[in-house]
C-alpha positions in Angstrom: 86.5 109.4 96.7 89.5 109.7 99.1 92.2 107.0 100.2 92.5 107.0 104.1 96.0 104.9 104.0 98.9 106.5 102.6 99.1 104.7 99.1 102.2 102.5 98.0 101.9 102.1 94.3 104.1 99.5 92.3 105.5 99.2 89.0 107.4 97.2 86.8 110.8 98.8 88.3 109.5 101.2 91.0 108.3 101.5 94.2 106.2 104.6 95.2 106.0 105.0 98.9 105.7 108.0 101.5 108.9 109.5 102.2 110.7 108.9 105.6 112.4 111.3 107.9 115.9 108.9 106.9 114.9 109.9 103.3 116.3 113.6 104.3 119.5 113.5 103.3 119.2 111.9 99.9 116.5 114.6 99.1 118.8 117.2 99.9 121.9 115.3 97.9 119.7 115.0 95.0 117.2 117.9 94.9 119.9 120.2 95.7 121.6 119.6 92.4 121.5 123.1 90.6 120.1 121.6 87.3 117.0 120.3 89.7 116.5 123.6 91.2 116.6 125.5 87.9 113.7 123.2 86.4 111.0 123.4 88.9 108.8 126.0 90.4 109.8 125.4 94.0 112.6 123.7 94.7 115.7 126.1 96.2 119.0 126.4 95.4 121.0 126.1 97.4 119.1 123.6 99.3 119.9 124.4 102.9 120.0 122.1 106.0 116.4 121.5 107.5 114.4 121.7 104.4 113.9 118.3 103.5 113.2 117.4 106.7 110.4 120.1 107.1 108.9 119.6 103.7 109.0 115.9 104.6 106.6 116.7 107.5 103.9 118.1 105.4 103.2 115.3 103.8 101.0 113.2 106.1 99.1 116.1 107.1 98.3 117.3 103.6 97.2 114.0 102.9 94.9 113.4 105.5 93.2 116.6 104.5 92.8 115.0 101.1 95.3 118.2 99.8 98.1 116.1 98.2 99.7 112.9 97.7 103.4 113.3 97.5 105.3 110.0 96.8 109.2 109.0 96.9 110.5 107.3 93.7 112.4 104.4 94.5 114.0 101.3 93.1 112.0 98.4 93.9 115.3 96.0 93.4 117.6 98.1 95.7 114.9 100.7 97.6 117.4 103.3 96.6 115.8 107.1 96.5 115.1 108.3 92.6 113.2 111.3 93.0 109.6 112.5 93.8 106.1 112.6 92.2 103.1 113.8 93.6 99.6 115.2 93.0 98.2 118.4 94.4 94.5 117.6 94.7 91.6 120.0 94.3 88.5 118.2 94.6 86.1 121.2 94.5 87.4 120.8 90.6 87.6 116.8 90.5 91.5 117.4 89.6 95.1 117.3 90.6 98.2 118.9 89.3 100.9 116.5 88.7 104.2 117.7 89.6 107.6 115.6 89.7 111.7 115.6 90.0 114.0 113.2 89.3 117.8 112.9 90.6 120.3 114.0 88.0 122.4 110.4 88.0 118.8 109.3 87.2 117.8 111.0 84.0 117.0 109.6 80.7 116.1 106.2 82.2 112.5 106.1 81.8 111.8 106.5 85.6 109.3 109.4 85.6 107.3 108.1 83.0 106.9 104.7 84.3 106.0 106.4 87.8 103.7 108.9 86.3 101.9 106.5 84.6 100.9 104.8 87.6 100.2 108.0 89.6 97.7 109.0 86.9 96.3 105.6 87.2 95.8 106.0 90.8 94.5 109.8 90.5 91.7 108.4 88.2 91.2 104.9 89.9 91.6 105.2 93.5 90.8 109.0 93.7 88.2 109.1 91.5 89.5 112.5 89.9 88.4 113.6 86.7 91.6 115.6 85.4 95.1 115.7 85.9 97.2 118.4 84.4 101.1 119.3 84.8 103.4 122.4 83.7 107.1 122.6 83.0 109.0 125.5 81.6 109.3 126.1 78.2 113.1 125.9 78.4 112.8 122.1 80.0 111.1 120.3 76.7 112.5 116.7 78.5 109.7 117.2 81.1 107.4 118.0 78.3 108.6 114.7 76.6 107.3 112.9 79.5 104.3 114.2 79.8 103.6 113.3 76.6 104.6 109.7 76.9 102.3 109.3 80.0 99.2 109.9 77.7 99.0 113.6 78.4 97.7 116.2 75.4 99.4 119.6 75.4 97.0 122.0 76.3 98.7 125.5 75.5 101.8 127.7 76.7 101.4 130.7 79.3 103.5 133.5 78.6 105.5 134.7 81.7 103.2 132.9 83.8 105.8 132.2 86.6 108.9 133.7 88.1 112.0 131.6 89.0 114.9 133.1 90.6 113.2 136.6 89.7 113.3 135.8 85.6 109.8 135.4 83.9 109.5 131.6 82.9 106.9 130.6 80.0 105.0 127.3 80.6 103.2 124.6 78.7 100.4 123.1 80.0 99.3 119.4 79.8 96.3 117.7 80.5 94.7 114.1 80.5 90.9 113.3 81.7 89.9 110.2 83.2 88.9 107.8 80.2 91.8 109.1 78.0 94.2 107.6 80.2 92.8 103.8 79.8 92.1 104.4 75.7 96.4 105.6 75.4 97.5 102.6 77.5 95.6 100.1 75.3 97.5 101.9 72.4 100.8 101.7 73.5 103.2 99.3 71.7 105.9 97.3 73.7 108.2 99.1 72.3 106.8 102.4 74.0 106.9 100.8 77.6 109.1 102.8 80.2 
């Protein structure tokens, strides 16, 4: 099953929507921080002029081809852009890879956990996928904590799996299957909400 219209998703505090050309300056400012680039596989540093515009321009076409769904994480109350979350979709395997980044001023506030739970719900309930997985650099355990909080199970570690800035990186792999997320959501206690 595919979704024909670019999704807009809502959570208690967040509005997840398509990126707009006018978001480019905020993307460059937030994603351009060296700590963001250091902990992600593909974000460059320095984050040059035009990079955000080019990245945003790819989203609609890739979504129309059922290849990905990339969403801006924004505060529902103000519309401020906080970061990005998305799915790289592989229909032939009924799976997607979850990826995200959040601007450094918004770290440790539960925003990625909140957005991640909703995107996983979207992957299973709206896109009909059977599996969502994610990876993070072993040296970035905070990302692994997010994956655990959204119901993913640690599946393993791949040594020297990626090269970032010329340095081999070990990664941890996490996954969740359709059905697992519903069970995990029911088991969450109120104190565990984002």
